[in-house]
N, CA, C and O atoms as a MOPAC input file, in Angstrom:
PM7 MOZYME 1SCF
protein

 N    -45.43200 1   -99.77800 1  -167.35800 1
 C    -45.67800 1  -100.30100 1  -168.68100 1
 C    -45.74600 1  -101.89000 1  -168.46500 1
 O    -45.00600 1  -102.44200 1  -167.65100 1
 N    -46.64700 1  -102.56700 1  -169.21900 1
 C    -46.84000 1  -104.00800 1  -169.00100 1
 C    -45.65400 1  -104.69400 1  -169.81700 1
 O    -44.96300 1  -104.04800 1  -170.60400 1
 N    -45.48200 1  -105.97800 1  -169.58200 1
 C    -44.34300 1  -106.82800 1  -170.01900 1
 C    -44.54300 1  -106.94700 1  -171.72000 1
 O    -43.63600 1  -106.84800 1  -172.54700 1
 N    -45.69500 1  -107.13800 1  -171.94000 1
 C    -45.96600 1  -107.26300 1  -173.45000 1
 C    -45.55600 1  -105.98600 1  -174.22800 1
 O    -44.89100 1  -106.09400 1  -175.25800 1
 N    -45.94400 1  -104.77900 1  -173.75100 1
 C    -45.49300 1  -103.43100 1  -174.42100 1
 C    -43.98700 1  -103.35400 1  -174.37800 1
 O    -43.33300 1  -102.99500 1  -175.35700 1
 N    -43.43300 1  -103.71000 1  -173.18800 1
 C    -41.94400 1  -103.63300 1  -173.14300 1
 C    -41.25100 1  -104.51900 1  -174.05300 1
 O    -40.23100 1  -104.14400 1  -174.63200 1
 N    -41.81200 1  -105.83300 1  -174.23800 1
 C    -41.24800 1  -106.69600 1  -175.20200 1
 C    -41.40300 1  -106.19100 1  -176.69000 1
 O    -40.50500 1  -106.34400 1  -177.51800 1
 N    -42.48800 1  -105.63900 1  -176.94200 1
 C    -42.87500 1  -105.20600 1  -178.35600 1
 C    -41.91800 1  -103.96800 1  -178.61300 1
 O    -41.31800 1  -103.90000 1  -179.68600 1
 N    -41.75900 1  -102.94000 1  -177.59800 1
 C    -40.79200 1  -101.89600 1  -177.95600 1
 C    -39.25000 1  -102.37100 1  -178.03100 1
 O    -38.41800 1  -101.78700 1  -178.72600 1
 N    -38.99600 1  -103.39500 1  -177.30800 1
 C    -37.61000 1  -103.94900 1  -177.38900 1
 C    -37.40000 1  -104.48500 1  -178.75200 1
 O    -36.33400 1  -104.26100 1  -179.32700 1
 N    -38.35100 1  -105.18700 1  -179.31800 1
 C    -38.19500 1  -105.69700 1  -180.65800 1
 C    -38.09500 1  -104.56400 1  -181.75700 1
 O    -37.36600 1  -104.64500 1  -182.74500 1
 N    -38.85400 1  -103.58400 1  -181.48100 1
 C    -38.96100 1  -102.48400 1  -182.45500 1
 C    -37.65700 1  -101.61100 1  -182.34700 1
 O    -37.20400 1  -101.09500 1  -183.36900 1
 N    -37.04400 1  -101.43600 1  -181.12800 1
 C    -35.76800 1  -100.93600 1  -181.11100 1
 C    -34.71300 1  -101.69100 1  -181.72600 1
 O    -33.85900 1  -101.12700 1  -182.41100 1
 N    -34.71500 1  -102.97800 1  -181.51800 1
 C    -33.72600 1  -103.92500 1  -182.18300 1
 C    -33.78400 1  -103.74900 1  -183.67800 1
 O    -32.77200 1  -103.60900 1  -184.36400 1
 N    -35.11800 1  -103.76400 1  -184.19300 1
 C    -35.20100 1  -103.66300 1  -185.62600 1
 C    -34.74300 1  -102.36600 1  -186.18800 1
 O    -34.16900 1  -102.34700 1  -187.27600 1
 N    -34.96900 1  -101.25400 1  -185.49300 1
 C    -34.47400 1   -99.89800 1  -185.84000 1
 C    -33.05000 1   -99.76300 1  -185.88700 1
 O    -32.49700 1   -99.14000 1  -186.79300 1
 N    -32.35300 1  -100.38900 1  -184.83300 1
 C    -30.82300 1  -100.45700 1  -184.70900 1
 C    -30.38400 1  -101.27100 1  -185.91500 1
 O    -29.39600 1  -100.86200 1  -186.52500 1
 N    -30.99300 1  -102.36900 1  -186.33100 1
 C    -30.70700 1  -103.29000 1  -187.46700 1
 C    -30.84900 1  -102.54400 1  -188.77000 1
 O    -30.05400 1  -102.70300 1  -189.69700 1
 N    -32.01600 1  -101.62000 1  -188.82500 1
 C    -32.09400 1  -100.81800 1  -190.05500 1
 C    -30.91000 1   -99.78400 1  -190.12000 1
 O    -30.53200 1   -99.51600 1  -191.26000 1
 N    -30.33300 1   -99.22900 1  -189.18900 1
 C    -29.40600 1   -98.21600 1  -189.22500 1
 C    -28.17800 1   -98.97600 1  -189.66400 1
 O    -27.42300 1   -98.41700 1  -190.46000 1
 N    -27.87400 1  -100.28000 1  -189.20100 1
 C    -26.74800 1  -100.97400 1  -189.62900 1
 C    -26.88900 1  -101.46700 1  -191.09100 1
 O    -25.89200 1  -101.40300 1  -191.81100 1
 N    -27.96200 1  -101.91500 1  -191.54400 1
 C    -28.31000 1  -102.46200 1  -192.84900 1
 C    -29.50100 1  -101.87000 1  -193.48900 1
 O    -30.49800 1  -102.56400 1  -193.68900 1
 N    -29.44700 1  -100.44600 1  -193.86800 1
 C    -30.66200 1   -99.84000 1  -194.44000 1
 C    -31.31300 1  -100.50800 1  -195.67100 1
 O    -32.53500 1  -100.55300 1  -195.81500 1
 N    -30.48300 1  -100.99300 1  -196.49800 1
 C    -30.97100 1  -101.70700 1  -197.80500 1
 C    -31.74400 1  -102.89200 1  -197.50400 1
 O    -32.46600 1  -103.28800 1  -198.41900 1
 N    -31.75000 1  -103.58700 1  -196.35300 1
 C    -32.51500 1  -104.72000 1  -196.05900 1
 C    -33.94700 1  -104.41600 1  -195.71600 1
 O    -34.74600 1  -105.34500 1  -195.60600 1
 N    -34.31500 1  -103.17200 1  -195.54100 1
 C    -35.65000 1  -102.79400 1  -195.13100 1
 C    -36.37900 1  -101.84000 1  -196.00200 1
 O    -35.77800 1  -100.97500 1  -196.63900 1
 N    -37.78000 1  -101.99700 1  -196.04200 1
 C    -38.57600 1  -101.03200 1  -196.83200 1
 C    -39.69700 1  -100.69600 1  -195.79200 1
 O    -39.71900 1  -101.26000 1  -194.69800 1
 N    -40.66700 1   -99.72200 1  -196.17700 1
 C    -41.70400 1   -99.46100 1  -195.22900 1
 C    -42.64000 1  -100.49500 1  -194.78400 1
 O    -43.36500 1  -100.31600 1  -193.80500 1
 N    -42.64600 1  -101.66900 1  -195.53800 1
 C    -43.45800 1  -102.77200 1  -195.17600 1
 C    -42.60000 1  -103.59900 1  -194.04800 1
 O    -43.10600 1  -103.83800 1  -192.95100 1
 N    -41.45700 1  -103.96100 1  -194.33600 1
 C    -40.65300 1  -104.71600 1  -193.48600 1
 C    -40.11300 1  -104.09300 1  -192.29800 1
 O    -39.57100 1  -104.79800 1  -191.44700 1
 N    -40.21400 1  -102.76100 1  -192.14600 1
 C    -39.65400 1  -102.03800 1  -190.90900 1
 C    -40.74800 1  -102.27600 1  -189.77600 1
 O    -40.37700 1  -102.13400 1  -188.61100 1
 N    -41.95000 1  -102.59600 1  -190.00900 1
 C    -42.88200 1  -102.89700 1  -188.76200 1
 C    -42.76100 1  -101.91000 1  -187.59900 1
 O    -42.51500 1  -102.29800 1  -186.45700 1
 N    -42.91600 1  -100.79600 1  -187.87500 1
 C    -43.01000 1   -99.62000 1  -186.76800 1
 C    -41.64300 1   -99.14300 1  -186.39500 1
 O    -41.55000 1   -98.20300 1  -185.60600 1
 N    -40.56800 1   -99.71100 1  -186.89400 1
 C    -39.21800 1   -99.17100 1  -186.40300 1
 C    -38.93900 1   -97.89000 1  -187.08300 1
 O    -38.05800 1   -97.18100 1  -186.59600 1
 N    -39.58300 1   -97.48300 1  -188.16800 1
 C    -39.22700 1   -96.10600 1  -188.79200 1
 C    -39.23800 1   -94.98200 1  -187.89700 1
 O    -38.40600 1   -94.08200 1  -188.01700 1
 N    -40.24000 1   -94.97200 1  -186.89500 1
 C    -40.32800 1   -93.85700 1  -186.08800 1
 C    -39.12800 1   -93.63400 1  -185.15100 1
 O    -38.99700 1   -92.62700 1  -184.45600 1
 N    -38.28100 1   -94.64500 1  -185.19400 1
 C    -36.95200 1   -94.57500 1  -184.33600 1
 C    -35.74700 1   -94.25700 1  -185.29500 1
 O    -34.59900 1   -94.19900 1  -184.85500 1
 N    -36.03000 1   -94.06600 1  -186.54700 1
 C    -34.95700 1   -93.91400 1  -187.55900 1
 C    -35.10100 1   -92.63200 1  -188.35800 1
 O    -36.17200 1   -92.29700 1  -188.86200 1
 N    -33.90200 1   -91.88000 1  -188.46100 1
 C    -33.96300 1   -90.64000 1  -189.18400 1
 C    -33.01300 1   -90.88000 1  -190.35000 1
 O    -31.96400 1   -91.51600 1  -190.25100 1
 N    -33.44900 1   -90.34300 1  -191.40500 1
 C    -32.63000 1   -90.48300 1  -192.71800 1
 C    -32.18500 1   -89.00600 1  -193.13700 1
 O    -32.93600 1   -88.03200 1  -193.19600 1
 N    -30.93600 1   -89.02800 1  -193.39300 1
 C    -30.40700 1   -87.68600 1  -193.68500 1
 C    -29.69000 1   -87.85200 1  -195.09000 1
 O    -28.94300 1   -88.80000 1  -195.33200 1
 N    -29.97200 1   -86.89000 1  -195.95100 1
 C    -29.47200 1   -86.90200 1  -197.26200 1
 C    -28.14400 1   -86.29600 1  -197.50100 1
 O    -27.56000 1   -86.41000 1  -198.57800 1
 N    -27.65600 1   -85.62500 1  -196.44200 1
 C    -26.45500 1   -84.84300 1  -196.41000 1
 C    -25.57400 1   -85.46000 1  -195.16100 1
 O    -26.14900 1   -85.84900 1  -194.14400 1
 N    -24.26400 1   -85.52000 1  -195.29100 1
 C    -23.49700 1   -85.79900 1  -194.23700 1
 C    -23.37400 1   -84.73700 1  -193.24300 1
 O    -23.89000 1   -83.65500 1  -193.52300 1
 N    -22.70800 1   -84.88800 1  -192.01100 1
 C    -22.50300 1   -83.93300 1  -191.04700 1
 C    -21.82100 1   -82.48900 1  -191.58200 1
 O    -22.04500 1   -81.38700 1  -191.08100 1
 N    -20.97200 1   -82.75300 1  -192.67400 1
 C    -20.30200 1   -81.52300 1  -193.21700 1
 C    -21.20100 1   -80.82900 1  -194.15900 1
 O    -20.78000 1   -79.81100 1  -194.70700 1
 N    -22.40200 1   -81.26400 1  -194.41300 1
 C    -23.21800 1   -80.49500 1  -195.44900 1
 C    -23.14900 1   -80.90600 1  -196.79200 1
 O    -23.77800 1   -80.28500 1  -197.64900 1
 N    -22.40200 1   -81.96000 1  -197.09500 1
 C    -22.26500 1   -82.42800 1  -198.52400 1
 C    -23.23100 1   -83.51000 1  -198.67700 1
 O    -23.44800 1   -84.40000 1  -197.85400 1
 N    -23.83500 1   -83.33500 1  -199.90700 1
 C    -24.80000 1   -84.26500 1  -200.37300 1
 C    -24.15900 1   -85.57200 1  -200.85600 1
 O    -23.40300 1   -85.62000 1  -201.82700 1
 N    -24.53600 1   -86.70200 1  -200.05900 1
 C    -23.98300 1   -87.90100 1  -200.42100 1
 C    -24.68700 1   -88.75400 1  -201.48300 1
 O    -25.80400 1   -88.44000 1  -201.89400 1
 N    -24.08500 1   -89.74300 1  -201.88800 1
 C    -24.70400 1   -90.60400 1  -202.88000 1
 C    -25.73900 1   -91.60800 1  -202.22500 1
 O    -26.70500 1   -92.06000 1  -202.83900 1
 N    -25.43900 1   -91.89600 1  -200.96000 1
 C    -26.43500 1   -92.75500 1  -200.23600 1
 C    -26.84200 1   -91.95900 1  -199.03100 1
 O    -26.01900 1   -91.24300 1  -198.45800 1
 N    -28.17700 1   -92.06800 1  -198.60100 1
 C    -28.54600 1   -91.45600 1  -197.41200 1
 C    -27.92600 1   -91.99200 1  -196.12900 1
 O    -27.58300 1   -93.16700 1  -195.99700 1
 N    -27.80700 1   -91.06400 1  -195.20400 1
 C    -27.16300 1   -91.61200 1  -193.86700 1
 C    -28.36500 1   -91.90600 1  -192.90100 1
 O    -29.20500 1   -91.02600 1  -192.71100 1
 N    -28.45100 1   -93.01500 1  -192.34600 1
 C    -29.57400 1   -93.39400 1  -191.58600 1
 C    -28.97600 1   -93.50800 1  -189.97200 1
 O    -27.96400 1   -94.13200 1  -189.65500 1
 N    -29.76500 1   -92.83100 1  -189.15200 1
 C    -29.35100 1   -92.81100 1  -187.75600 1
 C    -30.53100 1   -93.23100 1  -186.86000 1
 O    -31.70600 1   -93.13800 1  -187.21700 1
 N    -30.13500 1   -93.68700 1  -185.69700 1
 C    -31.17000 1   -94.05000 1  -184.58700 1
 C    -31.67600 1   -92.71400 1  -183.98300 1
 O    -30.86400 1   -91.84900 1  -183.65700 1
 N    -32.86400 1   -92.55800 1  -183.84700 1
 C    -33.41300 1   -91.26900 1  -183.19300 1
 C    -33.78800 1   -91.61500 1  -181.68600 1
 O    -34.85400 1   -92.13900 1  -181.36300 1
 N    -32.84800 1   -91.28100 1  -180.87200 1
 C    -32.97100 1   -91.52300 1  -179.58100 1
 C    -34.00600 1   -90.53700 1  -178.93700 1
 O    -34.67200 1   -90.90400 1  -177.96900 1
 N    -34.13100 1   -89.35300 1  -179.44500 1
 C    -35.11600 1   -88.31400 1  -178.96300 1
 C    -36.58100 1   -88.89700 1  -179.16300 1
 O    -37.45900 1   -88.64800 1  -178.33600 1
 N    -36.82600 1   -89.70900 1  -180.32700 1
 C    -38.15100 1   -90.19500 1  -180.48600 1
 C    -38.43500 1   -91.32900 1  -179.47100 1
 O    -39.53800 1   -91.42000 1  -178.93100 1
 N    -37.45600 1   -92.16300 1  -179.22800 1
 C    -37.62900 1   -93.14600 1  -178.16700 1
 C    -37.84000 1   -92.47700 1  -176.78000 1
 O    -38.72400 1   -92.91800 1  -176.04600 1
 N    -37.07900 1   -91.44900 1  -176.39800 1
 C    -37.40300 1   -90.70800 1  -175.24100 1
 C    -38.78600 1   -90.34200 1  -175.03700 1
 O    -39.40200 1   -90.61200 1  -174.00600 1
 N    -39.35100 1   -89.62000 1  -176.19400 1
 C    -40.61700 1   -89.17500 1  -176.15000 1
 C    -41.65000 1   -90.23100 1  -175.90400 1
 O    -42.59400 1   -90.04100 1  -175.13700 1
 N    -41.44800 1   -91.42500 1  -176.60900 1
 C    -42.41400 1   -92.53600 1  -176.33600 1
 C    -42.24000 1   -93.13700 1  -174.95300 1
 O    -43.23700 1   -93.54000 1  -174.35500 1
 N    -41.02700 1   -93.22100 1  -174.40700 1
 C    -40.99300 1   -93.77800 1  -173.03400 1
 C    -41.51600 1   -92.75100 1  -172.01100 1
 O    -41.91900 1   -93.15000 1  -170.91800 1
 N    -41.52300 1   -91.42400 1  -172.33100 1
 C    -42.15800 1   -90.47200 1  -171.34400 1
 C    -43.66100 1   -90.68500 1  -171.40900 1
 O    -44.31700 1   -90.33100 1  -170.43000 1
 N    -44.23900 1   -91.19000 1  -172.38600 1
 C    -45.64200 1   -91.29100 1  -172.42500 1
 C    -46.18700 1   -92.57100 1  -171.96100 1
 O    -47.39600 1   -92.79400 1  -172.01800 1
 N    -45.25600 1   -93.50800 1  -171.45700 1
 C    -45.65200 1   -94.89700 1  -171.09300 1
 C    -46.58100 1   -94.75400 1  -169.90700 1
 O    -46.40900 1   -93.88800 1  -169.04900 1
 N    -47.58600 1   -95.64300 1  -169.88500 1
 C    -48.55400 1   -95.54600 1  -168.89400 1
 C    -49.78400 1   -94.71100 1  -169.19900 1
 O    -50.83500 1   -94.89400 1  -168.58600 1
 N    -49.65500 1   -93.82100 1  -170.12000 1
 C    -50.74600 1   -93.00300 1  -170.57200 1
 C    -51.61300 1   -93.58200 1  -171.61700 1
 O    -51.13500 1   -94.28600 1  -172.50700 1
 N    -52.90300 1   -93.30200 1  -171.53600 1
 C    -53.87900 1   -93.78500 1  -172.61900 1
 C    -54.12100 1   -92.58000 1  -173.51300 1
 O    -54.81000 1   -91.62300 1  -173.16000 1
 N    -53.49600 1   -92.68400 1  -174.73100 1
 C    -53.59200 1   -91.52800 1  -175.58300 1
 C    -54.60200 1   -91.85500 1  -176.72400 1
 O    -54.65800 1   -92.97400 1  -177.23300 1
 N    -55.40100 1   -90.80400 1  -177.09700 1
 C    -56.25300 1   -90.89100 1  -178.12200 1
 C    -56.00000 1   -89.58200 1  -179.11300 1
 O    -56.17100 1   -88.46300 1  -178.62900 1
 N    -55.64300 1   -89.70500 1  -180.33000 1
 C    -55.54600 1   -88.60300 1  -181.20300 1
 C    -56.81200 1   -88.55500 1  -181.82900 1
 O    -57.31900 1   -89.60500 1  -182.22700 1
 N    -57.42500 1   -87.39900 1  -181.97600 1
 C    -58.69900 1   -87.07200 1  -182.68700 1
 C    -58.91700 1   -85.64400 1  -183.19500 1
 O    -58.24600 1   -84.71900 1  -182.73600 1
 N    -59.74600 1   -85.47600 1  -184.03300 1
 C    -59.98600 1   -84.21900 1  -184.58100 1
 C    -61.20300 1   -83.60100 1  -183.90800 1
 O    -61.52000 1   -82.42900 1  -184.11100 1
 N    -61.86300 1   -84.40000 1  -183.12000 1
 C    -63.20100 1   -83.96900 1  -182.35100 1
 C    -62.73400 1   -83.02100 1  -181.21200 1
 O    -62.08400 1   -83.41700 1  -180.24500 1
 N    -63.13500 1   -81.69400 1  -181.41700 1
 C    -62.63900 1   -80.71200 1  -180.41000 1
 C    -63.86000 1   -80.26600 1  -179.48700 1
 O    -63.72400 1   -79.62200 1  -178.44700 1
 N    -65.09200 1   -80.70700 1  -180.02400 1
 C    -66.32200 1   -80.27900 1  -179.33900 1
 C    -66.83900 1   -81.37400 1  -178.29100 1
 O    -67.91600 1   -81.21100 1  -177.71800 1
 N    -66.13300 1   -82.36000 1  -178.08800 1
 C    -66.60800 1   -83.50000 1  -177.28100 1
 C    -65.81100 1   -83.38500 1  -175.86200 1
 O    -64.66300 1   -82.94300 1  -175.80300 1
 N    -66.48100 1   -83.79400 1  -174.82900 1
 C    -65.90500 1   -83.95600 1  -173.43700 1
 C    -64.86100 1   -85.10000 1  -173.50900 1
 O    -64.92400 1   -85.95000 1  -174.39800 1
 N    -63.90000 1   -85.10300 1  -172.55500 1
 C    -62.89700 1   -86.16700 1  -172.47600 1
 C    -63.55000 1   -87.59300 1  -172.34100 1
 O    -63.12700 1   -88.53800 1  -173.00500 1
 N    -64.48700 1   -87.70100 1  -171.54900 1
 C    -65.08400 1   -89.05000 1  -171.17200 1
 C    -65.85800 1   -89.52000 1  -172.47800 1
 O    -65.90200 1   -90.69600 1  -172.83900 1
 N    -66.43000 1   -88.52000 1  -173.10600 1
 C    -67.28200 1   -88.82300 1  -174.28000 1
 C    -66.26000 1   -89.29700 1  -175.41500 1
 O    -66.56300 1   -90.24600 1  -176.13700 1
 N    -65.18400 1   -88.69900 1  -175.54300 1
 C    -64.20100 1   -89.23000 1  -176.47400 1
 C    -63.66100 1   -90.60500 1  -176.20900 1
 O    -63.45900 1   -91.41800 1  -177.11100 1
 N    -63.43700 1   -90.83100 1  -174.94600 1
 C    -62.96800 1   -92.15200 1  -174.47800 1
 C    -64.05700 1   -93.20500 1  -174.81400 1
 O    -63.76400 1   -94.20400 1  -175.47100 1
 N    -65.22200 1   -92.99500 1  -174.39300 1
 C    -66.34300 1   -93.83700 1  -174.66600 1
 C    -66.50700 1   -94.23500 1  -176.07800 1
 O    -66.71500 1   -95.40000 1  -176.41500 1
 N    -66.40200 1   -93.17200 1  -176.95500 1
 C    -66.60300 1   -93.33600 1  -178.35600 1
 C    -65.53900 1   -94.07900 1  -179.04900 1
 O    -65.81700 1   -94.81900 1  -179.99300 1
 N    -64.20100 1   -93.90200 1  -178.58000 1
 C    -63.25800 1   -94.52100 1  -179.22900 1
 C    -62.98200 1   -96.01100 1  -178.65100 1
 O    -62.45200 1   -96.85100 1  -179.37800 1
 N    -63.34500 1   -96.29600 1  -177.37500 1
 C    -63.41000 1   -97.46500 1  -176.78400 1
 C    -64.41100 1   -98.41500 1  -177.47100 1
 O    -64.10900 1   -99.59400 1  -177.65900 1
 N    -65.55700 1   -97.92700 1  -177.83400 1
 C    -66.52200 1   -98.67700 1  -178.56800 1
 C    -66.06900 1   -99.05200 1  -179.91900 1
 O    -66.22100 1  -100.18300 1  -180.38000 1
 N    -65.46800 1   -98.00400 1  -180.58500 1
 C    -64.83900 1   -98.30300 1  -181.95400 1
 C    -63.78900 1   -99.37900 1  -181.89400 1
 O    -63.74400 1  -100.25900 1  -182.75300 1
 N    -62.95400 1   -99.31900 1  -180.89900 1
 C    -61.86400 1  -100.29400 1  -180.80400 1
 C    -62.45100 1  -101.70700 1  -180.62600 1
 O    -62.05400 1  -102.68700 1  -181.25700 1
 N    -63.50500 1  -101.71900 1  -179.64100 1
 C    -64.16900 1  -103.04300 1  -179.59300 1
 C    -64.77200 1  -103.64500 1  -180.83600 1
 O    -64.67600 1  -104.84300 1  -181.10300 1
 N    -65.41900 1  -102.73000 1  -181.60800 1
 C    -65.99000 1  -103.16500 1  -182.81300 1
 C    -64.99700 1  -103.62100 1  -183.87300 1
 O    -65.29200 1  -104.48400 1  -184.70100 1
 N    -63.82300 1  -103.02500 1  -183.82700 1
 C    -62.75300 1  -103.38100 1  -184.85100 1
 C    -62.20000 1  -104.74600 1  -184.47000 1
 O    -61.84700 1  -105.51900 1  -185.36100 1
 N    -62.10900 1  -105.07100 1  -183.20000 1
 C    -61.56200 1  -106.39400 1  -182.81300 1
 C    -62.31000 1  -107.62600 1  -183.45400 1
 O    -61.78900 1  -108.73800 1  -183.54300 1
 N    -63.45300 1  -107.35300 1  -183.84800 1
 C    -64.27100 1  -108.51100 1  -184.40000 1
 C    -64.21400 1  -108.58900 1  -185.89600 1
 O    -64.73200 1  -109.55200 1  -186.46200 1
 N    -63.58200 1  -107.58100 1  -186.61400 1
 C    -63.46000 1  -107.72400 1  -188.06300 1
 C    -62.44300 1  -108.72300 1  -188.57800 1
 O    -62.29700 1  -108.88600 1  -189.79000 1

């Protein structure tokens, strides 16, 4: 993993941990990607519905992301294209979007 990606993930993890400590301080706009590492529970561990949701850090989501480090992932609905064709198509699309 390159230094930039490592730095970005570190900032996202710090933001997620701050969200756990201060959940009222964040919303979907200010979370900046940290929501994928945060889980919100409406009930406490005893199964009782609480007045405020319980927010926890999702270490499993972090482990999944770390396991995929170094891989080039493309999510697509195109099932009838070859791998290299998909890569070429999405690479061209990404290049076009850089100039918008």
